[in-house]
C-alpha positions as CSV (number, residue, x, y, z in Angstrom):
1,M,96.3,-68.0,17.0
2,K,94.2,-70.1,19.4
3,T,91.9,-72.7,17.7
4,S,88.2,-72.3,18.4
5,I,86.4,-75.3,19.8
6,L,84.0,-74.8,16.9
7,E,86.8,-75.9,14.5
8,M,86.9,-79.2,16.3
9,S,83.3,-80.3,15.7
10,A,81.1,-79.5,12.7
11,G,78.0,-80.4,14.7
12,L,78.9,-78.1,17.5
13,A,79.7,-75.3,15.0
14,D,76.3,-75.7,13.3
15,T,74.5,-75.7,16.7
16,V,76.2,-72.6,17.9
17,G,75.6,-71.0,14.5
18,Q,71.9,-71.7,15.0
19,V,72.1,-70.0,18.5
20,A,73.7,-66.9,16.9
21,E,71.0,-66.8,14.2
22,T,68.3,-67.1,16.8
23,A,69.9,-64.4,19.0
24,G,69.7,-62.1,16.0
25,Y,66.0,-62.7,15.5
26,L,65.3,-62.1,19.2
27,W,67.0,-58.7,19.0
28,Q,65.4,-57.7,15.7
29,K,61.9,-58.5,17.2
30,G,62.5,-56.4,20.2
31,W,62.4,-59.3,22.6
32,A,65.9,-58.9,23.9
33,E,66.5,-55.5,25.3
34,R,70.0,-54.8,26.7
35,N,71.2,-58.2,28.1
36,G,67.7,-59.6,28.4
37,G,67.0,-63.3,27.7
38,N,69.0,-66.5,27.9
39,I,69.9,-69.5,25.8
40,T,71.4,-72.8,26.9
41,V,71.8,-75.9,24.6
42,N,72.9,-79.4,25.6
43,V,75.8,-80.1,23.1
44,T,77.1,-83.3,24.6
45,E,76.3,-85.3,21.4
46,Y,78.9,-83.2,19.5
47,I,81.7,-83.7,22.0
48,D,84.4,-86.2,20.9
49,D,87.4,-87.5,22.7
50,D,89.7,-84.7,21.5
51,I,87.3,-82.1,22.9
52,R,87.0,-84.0,26.2
53,K,90.7,-83.7,26.7
54,L,90.6,-79.9,26.6
55,P,91.7,-78.3,29.9
56,A,89.3,-76.0,31.8
57,I,89.9,-72.3,31.5
58,S,88.1,-71.5,34.7
59,P,88.0,-72.8,38.3
60,L,85.3,-75.1,39.4
61,L,82.1,-73.1,39.7
62,P,78.9,-74.1,41.7
63,A,76.0,-75.2,39.5
64,G,73.5,-74.1,42.2
65,T,72.2,-77.6,42.9
66,V,73.0,-81.3,42.4
67,L,72.2,-82.4,38.8
68,P,72.5,-86.2,38.8
69,H,71.4,-86.6,35.2
70,L,73.9,-84.1,33.8
71,K,77.1,-85.8,34.9
72,G,79.7,-85.2,32.1
73,C,77.3,-83.2,30.0
74,W,78.4,-80.2,27.9
75,F,76.4,-77.0,27.3
76,Y,76.7,-73.9,25.2
77,C,75.5,-70.9,27.3
78,K,74.9,-67.3,26.6
79,G,77.1,-65.2,28.9
80,T,75.9,-63.2,31.8
81,Q,75.5,-59.4,31.0
82,K,76.0,-60.2,27.3
83,R,73.6,-58.8,24.7
84,M,71.8,-61.0,22.2
85,R,72.8,-58.6,19.4
86,D,76.4,-59.2,20.2
87,L,76.0,-62.9,20.6
88,A,74.5,-62.9,17.0
89,R,77.7,-61.3,15.8
90,D,80.3,-63.3,17.8
91,P,78.8,-66.2,19.8
92,M,82.1,-67.4,21.3
93,A,82.9,-64.0,22.7
94,N,79.5,-63.6,24.2
95,G,78.9,-67.2,25.4
96,S,80.9,-70.2,26.4
97,V,81.0,-74.0,26.4
98,I,80.9,-75.6,29.8
99,R,81.0,-79.1,31.2
100,I,79.4,-80.5,34.2
101,T,81.8,-82.2,36.6
102,E,81.7,-85.7,38.0
103,D,80.1,-84.6,41.3
104,C,77.1,-83.2,39.3
105,A,77.3,-80.0,41.4
106,H,79.9,-77.9,39.6
107,Y,80.8,-76.9,36.1
108,E,83.9,-75.5,34.5
109,I,84.3,-73.3,31.4
110,V,86.2,-75.0,28.6
111,A,86.0,-72.7,25.6
112,D,86.6,-70.3,24.0
113,S,87.0,-67.6,26.6
114,P,86.2,-67.5,30.3
115,V,82.8,-65.9,29.7
116,A,80.7,-66.5,32.8
117,P,77.3,-68.1,31.9
118,T,74.0,-66.5,32.5
119,S,73.0,-65.8,36.1
120,E,70.0,-68.0,35.4
121,L,72.2,-71.0,34.7
122,P,71.1,-73.0,37.8
123,S,67.4,-72.8,36.7
124,H,68.2,-73.7,33.1
125,L,70.4,-76.6,34.1
126,A,67.7,-77.9,36.5
127,V,65.3,-78.0,33.5
128,H,67.8,-79.8,31.4
129,D,68.4,-82.3,34.2
130,Y,64.6,-82.9,34.3
131,L,64.4,-83.3,30.5
132,I,67.1,-86.0,30.5
133,A,65.5,-87.8,33.4
134,K,62.2,-87.8,31.6
135,G,63.9,-89.3,28.4
136,S,62.9,-86.2,26.4
137,P,64.7,-85.5,23.1
138,Y,64.7,-81.7,23.9
139,R,68.1,-80.2,24.1
140,A,67.6,-76.5,23.9
141,S,66.1,-73.9,26.2
142,L,65.2,-70.3,25.5
143,H,64.1,-67.5,27.7
144,T,63.0,-64.2,26.1
145,H,60.6,-61.3,26.5
146,P,58.0,-61.3,23.7
147,I,56.1,-58.0,24.0
148,G,52.5,-59.2,23.3
149,L,52.7,-62.3,25.4
150,V,54.2,-60.4,28.4
151,A,51.4,-57.8,28.0
152,L,48.7,-60.5,28.2
153,S,50.3,-61.7,31.4
154,H,49.5,-58.4,33.0
155,C,45.8,-59.2,32.8
156,S,44.6,-61.7,35.5
157,R,41.9,-63.1,33.3
158,F,44.5,-64.7,31.0
159,L,46.4,-66.4,33.8
160,G,43.9,-69.2,34.5
161,K,44.9,-72.6,33.3
162,D,44.7,-72.7,29.4
163,V,42.8,-69.5,29.2
164,A,45.6,-67.9,27.2
165,T,46.1,-71.1,25.3
166,R,42.5,-71.2,24.1
167,L,42.7,-67.5,23.1
168,L,46.0,-67.8,21.2
169,W,44.9,-71.0,19.4
170,S,41.8,-69.3,18.2
171,M,43.5,-66.4,16.5
172,I,45.0,-68.2,13.6
173,P,44.9,-72.0,12.6
174,E,48.7,-72.3,12.5
175,T,49.0,-71.6,16.2
176,K,47.3,-74.8,17.2
177,A,49.1,-76.7,14.5
178,F,52.6,-75.6,15.5
179,C,52.1,-75.1,19.2
180,P,49.7,-78.1,20.0
181,R,50.6,-78.1,23.7
182,G,49.7,-74.5,24.2
183,L,51.1,-72.1,26.8
184,G,51.7,-73.0,30.5
185,I,51.4,-70.3,33.1
186,V,53.7,-69.7,36.1
187,P,52.8,-67.0,38.6
188,Y,55.3,-64.2,39.2
189,M,58.4,-65.4,41.0
190,L,61.8,-63.9,41.5
191,P,63.8,-64.2,38.3
192,G,66.5,-66.9,38.5
193,S,65.2,-68.3,41.7
194,V,65.0,-72.0,42.7
195,E,61.3,-71.5,43.1
196,L,60.9,-70.3,39.6
197,A,62.9,-73.2,38.2
198,G,60.8,-75.7,40.2
199,A,57.5,-74.1,39.0
200,T,58.8,-74.1,35.4
201,I,59.6,-77.8,35.6
202,E,56.1,-78.5,37.0
203,A,54.6,-76.7,34.1
204,I,56.7,-78.6,31.5
205,D,55.8,-81.8,33.3
206,D,52.2,-80.9,32.8
207,D,53.1,-81.3,29.0
208,Y,53.8,-77.7,28.0
209,D,56.7,-76.8,25.8
210,V,56.4,-73.0,26.3
211,V,55.8,-71.5,29.7
212,M,54.7,-67.9,30.5
213,W,56.4,-66.4,33.5
214,E,53.9,-63.8,34.6
215,K,55.0,-60.2,34.0
216,H,58.4,-61.4,32.9
217,G,58.8,-63.5,29.7
218,V,58.5,-67.0,28.3
219,F,60.6,-70.1,28.7
220,A,60.6,-72.6,25.9
221,V,62.2,-76.0,25.3
222,D,62.5,-78.0,22.1
223,T,64.8,-80.3,20.2
224,D,66.9,-77.4,19.0
225,I,67.0,-73.7,19.6
226,M,65.4,-72.7,16.3
227,S,62.4,-74.9,17.1
228,A,62.1,-73.4,20.5
229,F,62.1,-69.9,18.9
230,D,59.5,-71.0,16.3
231,Q,57.0,-71.9,19.0
232,V,57.4,-68.6,20.8
233,D,57.2,-66.8,17.4
234,V,53.9,-68.4,16.5
235,L,52.4,-67.7,20.0
236,E,53.5,-64.1,19.8
237,K,51.9,-63.7,16.4
238,S,48.6,-64.8,17.8
239,A,49.0,-62.3,20.7
240,Q,49.7,-59.5,18.3
241,I,46.6,-60.4,16.2
242,Y,44.5,-60.3,19.4
243,I,46.0,-56.9,20.5
244,A,45.6,-55.5,17.0
245,G,41.9,-56.3,17.1
246,R,41.5,-54.7,20.5
247,N,43.3,-51.6,19.2
248,M,40.9,-51.5,16.3
249,G,38.1,-51.3,18.9
250,F,36.6,-54.8,18.9
251,E,37.1,-58.1,20.7
252,P,38.4,-60.6,18.2
253,E,36.0,-63.5,17.8
254,G,38.6,-66.2,17.3
255,M,37.9,-69.6,15.8
256,T,35.1,-71.7,17.4
257,D,35.7,-74.8,19.4
258,V,34.3,-76.8,16.5
259,Q,36.7,-75.2,14.0
260,M,39.7,-75.9,16.3
261,R,38.6,-79.5,16.9
262,E,38.5,-79.9,13.1
263,I,42.1,-78.8,12.9
264,S,43.1,-81.3,15.6
265,D,41.3,-84.1,13.8
266,V,42.8,-83.3,10.4
267,F,46.3,-82.8,11.6
268,G,46.3,-85.5,14.3
269,L,47.0,-83.0,17.1
270,P,46.5,-83.5,20.8
271,K,42.9,-82.7,21.9
């Protein structure tokens, strides 16, 4: 029986296990209908010499663009047309480990099966390339469809810079504490497009960790996939509190600016 790559690296196995756990949460919360959503994690730090010697199980495939900072990097990627609920059960049958080739413009699948990565891989890799260039410790990216946050993006008054951030922070103290950079906004663009990737990178460069793609979903980056999920989870809780208040027939007051400044001062958060 073929040995799984996960048996060759405890760190890789733990990381992919976190991805599977997160995928299960996304499905349970209703944020991952059918094959919706994507996950990519830079796993290069867990790749040893034995794994580097593994042969490719796919031909060279185009990465969509040149990624100069990803030369020789390895990623775990959710598979295209694969469901999060299935990835939670069997991550290596519904995702794959890939490596970026020396020309920085192609990748090849190494393990465990030739599962083609997400169709949005070029935009995910472009973000990872930017993160490494910036010296960021972030290694995980998550795209998902949180119901409340997507609903807010259908109202133009929430799409101004930091309007949604101010609203979400004000709903419950933990939101500002755990998502101190707030929510960036990217106007609607074609999913998977180079333009969307560029706009997402610009938003992250503006110091956001979570970006709202108008009428589509969110894209989050963090040190690991569970931390990226946590940020989205906290923001979505605030959106649901706001929506619950509106459904009860009133406009939620939210915390005042003075109260939120107090939280920032006490916990040493960005202003």
